[in-house]
C-alpha positions as CSV (number, residue, x, y, z in Angstrom):
1,M,70.7,107.2,121.3
2,M,67.0,105.6,121.0
3,I,66.5,102.7,118.4
4,R,62.9,102.8,117.4
5,Q,61.6,101.0,114.5
6,T,58.1,101.9,112.9
7,I,55.8,99.8,110.8
8,T,53.1,101.8,109.5
9,F,50.2,99.5,107.5
10,S,48.4,100.2,104.4
11,A,45.4,101.5,104.3
12,S,42.0,99.0,103.8
13,A,38.4,99.8,103.3
14,E,37.4,97.6,106.3
15,L,40.2,98.0,108.5
16,G,40.8,102.4,108.1
17,S,44.4,103.7,107.7
18,G,47.0,105.0,110.0
19,S,47.7,102.1,112.5
20,S,51.2,101.8,113.1
21,L,53.4,99.4,115.3
22,T,56.6,100.8,116.8
23,S,59.4,99.6,119.0
24,V,61.3,101.1,121.5
25,T,64.5,98.8,122.4
26,D,66.5,100.9,124.1
27,S,63.9,102.0,126.8
28,Q,64.1,100.0,130.1
29,P,62.1,98.3,129.7
30,P,61.6,98.3,126.1
31,I,58.3,99.1,124.9
32,L,55.5,98.6,121.7
33,H,53.8,101.2,120.6
34,F,50.4,100.1,118.6
35,R,48.0,102.8,116.8
36,G,44.5,101.8,115.9
37,K,42.7,98.7,115.4
38,I,44.4,95.1,116.1
39,I,42.2,93.1,113.9
40,G,42.6,90.9,111.0
41,M,46.3,91.2,109.3
42,H,47.3,93.9,111.9
43,V,47.7,90.8,114.6
44,E,50.0,88.7,112.2
45,K,52.4,91.9,112.5
46,L,52.0,92.5,115.8
47,K,52.5,88.5,116.5
48,E,55.7,89.1,114.3
49,E,57.1,92.0,116.3
50,M,56.1,90.5,120.0
51,N,57.6,87.3,118.6
52,R,60.9,89.2,117.9
53,L,60.9,91.4,121.2
54,T,60.4,88.0,122.8
55,D,63.5,86.5,121.8
56,Q,65.9,89.3,122.7
57,H,64.4,90.3,125.4
58,A,63.4,87.0,127.9
59,S,62.8,89.5,130.5
60,G,59.4,90.9,129.2
61,F,58.2,94.1,127.8
62,I,55.4,96.4,127.8
63,L,52.5,96.7,125.4
64,D,51.3,100.3,124.9
65,L,47.7,99.6,124.1
66,S,46.6,103.8,124.5
67,Q,46.0,104.3,121.4
68,V,44.3,101.0,120.3
69,P,40.2,101.4,119.9
70,L,39.7,97.7,119.0
71,L,41.3,94.0,119.1
72,D,39.9,90.5,118.0
73,S,39.9,87.3,119.5
74,S,43.4,86.8,117.3
75,A,45.1,90.0,118.9
76,L,44.0,88.4,122.6
77,G,45.5,84.8,121.5
78,V,48.6,86.4,120.6
79,I,48.9,88.8,124.3
80,M,48.4,85.0,125.8
81,L,50.7,83.1,123.9
82,T,53.2,85.7,124.8
83,V,52.8,86.0,127.9
84,Q,52.9,82.3,128.4
85,Q,56.3,82.8,126.5
86,L,57.8,85.1,128.6
87,R,57.1,83.1,131.7
88,Q,59.0,80.3,130.9
89,T,61.8,82.7,131.3
90,D,60.2,84.6,134.4
91,G,59.5,87.1,132.0
92,K,56.5,89.4,131.7
93,L,54.3,91.2,129.4
94,V,52.5,94.6,131.2
95,L,49.5,96.1,129.2
96,L,49.7,100.1,129.4
97,N,47.2,101.9,129.7
98,P,44.1,100.4,127.6
99,Q,41.6,102.3,125.9
100,P,37.8,101.5,127.5
101,N,36.8,99.5,124.9
102,V,39.8,97.2,124.9
103,R,39.6,97.5,128.7
104,N,36.2,96.4,128.8
105,V,37.2,93.3,126.7
106,L,40.0,92.1,128.9
107,R,37.4,92.7,131.9
108,V,34.6,90.3,129.6
109,T,37.1,87.5,129.2
110,R,38.5,87.4,132.9
111,L,42.0,88.3,131.2
112,D,42.3,91.2,133.3
113,T,42.6,88.7,135.7
114,V,45.8,87.2,134.6
115,L,46.9,90.1,132.7
116,E,49.5,93.0,134.6
117,I,47.5,96.2,133.1
118,V,48.9,99.3,134.5
119,S,47.2,103.3,133.7
120,D,51.0,105.1,133.4
121,S,54.2,104.8,132.2
122,E,55.4,105.5,135.8
123,S,53.5,102.3,136.9
124,T,55.9,100.4,134.3
125,R,59.5,100.7,135.8
126,H,59.2,97.8,138.1
127,V,59.0,95.7,134.9
128,P,62.8,93.9,134.5
């Protein structure tokens, strides 16, 4: 039985509608799927869910960015904080298939040199 929790964000003029956050926690490794821009109030929801997953899955999990066209600096901060927390328990966070704009932000900020980024879910099988 697959355990899936979905959080759908309400529409707002500046953020747009249709953003959602889905956790699949019975997969190995667990996967957090985000759809929409990770900006503004969405960052806090991402942080809450990533903290929950970090507490429950100290070995790590996957953040699927394949449907994220944009993220802001606060989102990058949440990602890096999660990486640091997971490293304390030898866990890791893997970013799955970031869209070109997001991948470019990771490259420009040089976070692509410290984060594990994979292009397909088959590559994530080695995550603890």
